N, C-alpha and C positions, 0 to 999 in steps of 0.2 A: 877326788874320784876313788872309787873303792879299790884296794889291792887284788891281786888275782885270786887269793884265797877267800876274801870276803865276796868277791864277785861270784865265784864258784858256790858259796854257800848261799848267796842269794837265788841263784838259779834253782836251787833244789827246792824253793818253797811254791807253793800253788796259792793263788788267791782264794780267799774264802768267800765263795759265792760270786755269781756273774755280775752281780748288781753293784758290787763293792766299788768299783772304779779303781780298784788296787791291782797293780801290774802283777800278774802270774810270774814268777820268775824261773820256771823250769825250762830254760832254752835247751834245745836238743840238737845234737848234730846228727848227721846221718851219713852212711857211706863209708868208703875207706878214707882215713885220714890222709891229707895232702902234706908231705914233709916240706918243711921250709929248706933254705939252703944250709949245708953241712958246716960244721966247724964253728957254730955259735958265734955268727958275726956280731959285732958291736952293733946295738940297735939303731940308735937314733942319729949317731953322727959319723960321718967318714972325714978323716983328717981336720976334724974341729969345725967342719961344717955341718949345719943341720941337715937332714935328708928331708926331700920335698916329697909330699903326696899331692898328686894331681887328681882333683875330684870334679867331674863333670856331673851336674845334676839334671835330672829330668827337666825341672823347671823351678825358677826362684820366685815366681809369682804366686805359688802355692804356700802357704806358711808352713806346711808340713815339712818341705824340703828344705826351708831355711832352717828349722830346727835341727833336723839332721847335720846340716852343714855347721851350725853354731856348736853342736855337741862334739861333731869332730874335731873342730878348730880347737876347743877348750881342752879336749883330751890330748890332742897332739901337742899342745903347749906343755901339758904337764909332763908328757913323756919325751919332749924334746925335738918334736918334728915339726915342720911347717907345712900347711896346706895351702894349695894354689886352687883357688875356687872359680870355676866358670859354670855358666848356665847354658845347658844344652837347648832349651827353648823349645823341648818337645819335637826336635828336628834331628833326626837320625843322620843325616847329611853333615849338619854343623857339629854335632857331638863326634863323628868320625874325624873331622878336621881338628877338633880339639885334642883328641887322643894323639893325632899325628904331631900335634904341637907339643903336647907333653914329652913325647919321644924325642923331638928336636931339644927341649930344654933339659933333658936328661933327668927327669925326675926319677926318684927310686921306687914309687908305687903308684898304682892308678886305680881309682875307686870310681864307679859307674853307677848311676841309676838309668840303665838303658833306655833309650827313647823309643827304641824298637828291639823288642826282645830278641829277634831273630837277625835283623838288620846290621846289628852293631858287632856282629861275628868278625867281619873283615878287620875292623879297627883293633879288636881284641887279638886277632893273630898277629898283626903288625907289631903290637906291644910284646906279645910273647917272643917273637923274632928278635926284638931289641933287647930280650933278657928282663923285661920289666914286669913284675908280677902284677896281676889285674885282680881286683876284689869287686864285688858288687854288694849293694845293699838296697833294700826294700824292692826293687825289681830284679828278677833273676835274668840271666843270660840264657836264652832257649835255643841254642844252635850248636853246631859242632866244628865250627871253622877254627875257633880260639878256645883257649882254657883259661878258667877262672879259678883261683885258689881257694876262695873262700866266699860263700854268699851269706849275709846277715840280714835277716827279714822277720817280718810278723809271719806268724803261721796263717796265711791268708786263706787257706782251705778251711781251717777251722773258724776264722773269722766270719767267713761266708755262712758256715753251718750255724753260728750264733745269730746272725742276721736272720736266717730262715725260722730259726726257733723263736724269735722275737715276733715274726710275722705271723707264726701260727698263734702265739699268744694273743694276738689281736683278731685273728681271723678263722681260728679254727671251728669256732662254733657255728659261724654264718656261713664260712667260704667267701670266695671272692676273686676278682680278677687283679693281678699284679703286672705291673711295667717293670723291666729293669733296665736301668740307664747303666751302660757299660762303657769300658775303654778297651777294646778286645785287642789292641797293639801291644799291650802291657801284659806280661806274664802274671803279675801278682792280681791283677783285675780278673783275668782268666780264672784264677784259683778261686777268688771270692764268689764268682758266678757258679763255678762248678760247685763249691760246697754249699751254696744257696740251693742250686738245683736237687743236689742229692737229698737234702732233708724235706724239701717240698715233695719230691718223688716218692720219698718212702711214706710219706703222710697220706698222698693221694692213692697209694697202692692199698692202703688197708680198707676193709669193707666198711660200709656204713659211715663213712666220714664225709664232712662238708669239704668239697674240693677247693684248694687254693691253687689256682692256675695262673702260669706266667703266659700273658697273652701278646707279649711284645718285648723285644730287646733291641734297644736303639743304643748309638753311640754318642755318647755326651763327652768323650774326649777328656774326661777329667776336669772339665772347665765349667764355669758358672754359665757363660753365655750358651754353650752349647748343651749343656744339662737342661737350660730353659727351653731351648729349641725342642729337644727330644721329647721333655715331658709336654708340651704344646701338642706335638705330633701323636703322642700317646692318647692325650685326653680326647684329641679329634676324632682318633680312629676308634677309640672305646670309651663312650661317654658314661659307662657304667663301671670305670676303674674304681677300685677300692683302695689300693695302695701301690706305692713306687719303693724299690729298693734301688739306691743309688751308690755306686761304688766308691765314692768319697764325699767328703763334705763340700767342695765347691759345686759339683754336679747336684748334690741333694738341695743346696740352697737356691741354685738356678731353678730347680725343679719346683721349689716352694714359692719362689717368685711367679711361675706360671700358673700354679694352682691359685694363688691370690688374685691374678690378673683374670682367671676364669670363673672366680667366685666359688672354687671347689675346695679351699684351703680346709674346711671343716669336715668335709666328706672322704677326701683321700689322704691317707696319712703316709708319711715318709719315714723310711729307716735308711740312714747314710751309713757311713765307714769313716775311721780315721781317729776322730776326736781331737782334730785341731781346734784352737781356740775359739775360732768362729763357729765351729761345729758344736762345741760345748756349749756356747752362749745360746745357739738356736735351740739347743735342746733345753736349756733352763728357761727359755721364753716359751717352750710349747711349740715351736715351729717344725722341730724334728721329733720324732718319737724316741728315737734312741740311736746310738752308734755302738757297733764293735770297736772299741778303740785301740790304736796302736800306741807305742812307746818310742817315739822317735829320739828322745833323747839317748835311751839306752841303744837304740840301734847305731847311732852315730859314734857314741864313745865305744862300743864293742867293736866296731869296724877297726878304729884306730888300735885298739887293744890286739886284734888279730894281726893287724899288720907288724906290730912290735913284736908278738910271739913269732911270727914269720921270720923276721931279721935275726931272731935270737936262735933260730934253728929247732923251735918247737913243732912238734906235729899240730896240724889242724884238721878239724872235721871239715869237709867241703861245705856243709851247710849248718847255720845255726838258726834256729826258729824260736821266735818269741811269741808265747800264746796271746791272743787277743781277749778282751773282757768286755761284756756289754754294760754300757754307761747310759743310765736313765735320768730323767728329771731329778729323781730323789738323790742321786750321786751329784749331779750338778749344784743343788742347793747345798751340798757339803763341802764342795770343791773349792779349797782356799783361793785357788787362781782366779776364781770368779767372784769372790766377794768383793763388795764395794766398800772402799774406805770409809771409816765414819767421819761425820762431818762435825 
């Protein structure tokens, strides 16, 4: 894993071109830095015992969150911490109970992908009251009941804007009707859709342009089955649909299955989001046009780095955002993670 100095150097770089599939490394914090505990506390151990980091994911059925968890575990091992991993199963009540269990266990820090960006506030407040710092990654806490030390995530607003730019690249000359498969309970997806709308609205406000109109926004819950159902509903309500923007790869792949079932796979194009392995493979195969991709390995490792800095008494920005980059079939064809071994 990179040292602090090399990591900060990486953050100053910007990927050359949106289609490179290379991570832009200019993470940016915003707001007033949140201080860690004073006195330069020894970071990873207390009395010879490893400090534990309790991590409740949104779901482990989505490979994206498994990558975050694996990256956190690897970085924690390097820095001398232990990660206790549990699956929130997209259920805020279950996740709240998991936080309460972390408090009972006496973990040193808690990390969450909130299952409900507002509803998790009570659990965060309980951790605050127990003196346990809370961090979030990928999905931001969007409430006022509790306090999060630092949020580490993709710049989802910028990613949504990239998705809209890719959509306009396909439809700007002809115009067309677009369905959005959303996950409105989750703050990161709200930002993706917001960025997507902003770019399309700006395009449609120009005189003498072919309009690219969002005709429906449906909840695919970030899952393949629900994404499939949402896409079927969109096709039924709008038989002249031109394209779909899905807020992650599972819902995009569910939508693709619905298009194939309806015989519309060649006429309705899909833009997804994430760049999970199955999403990248679908882009390579031509089933998805492109993704604004995220970098979950970096998100997971940087979360643990921030926890370690906190326990060392360093100041932290309350938010670190990692820019997304568009990933097309040409990128997939050069992606070593998708290369088949020679026979």
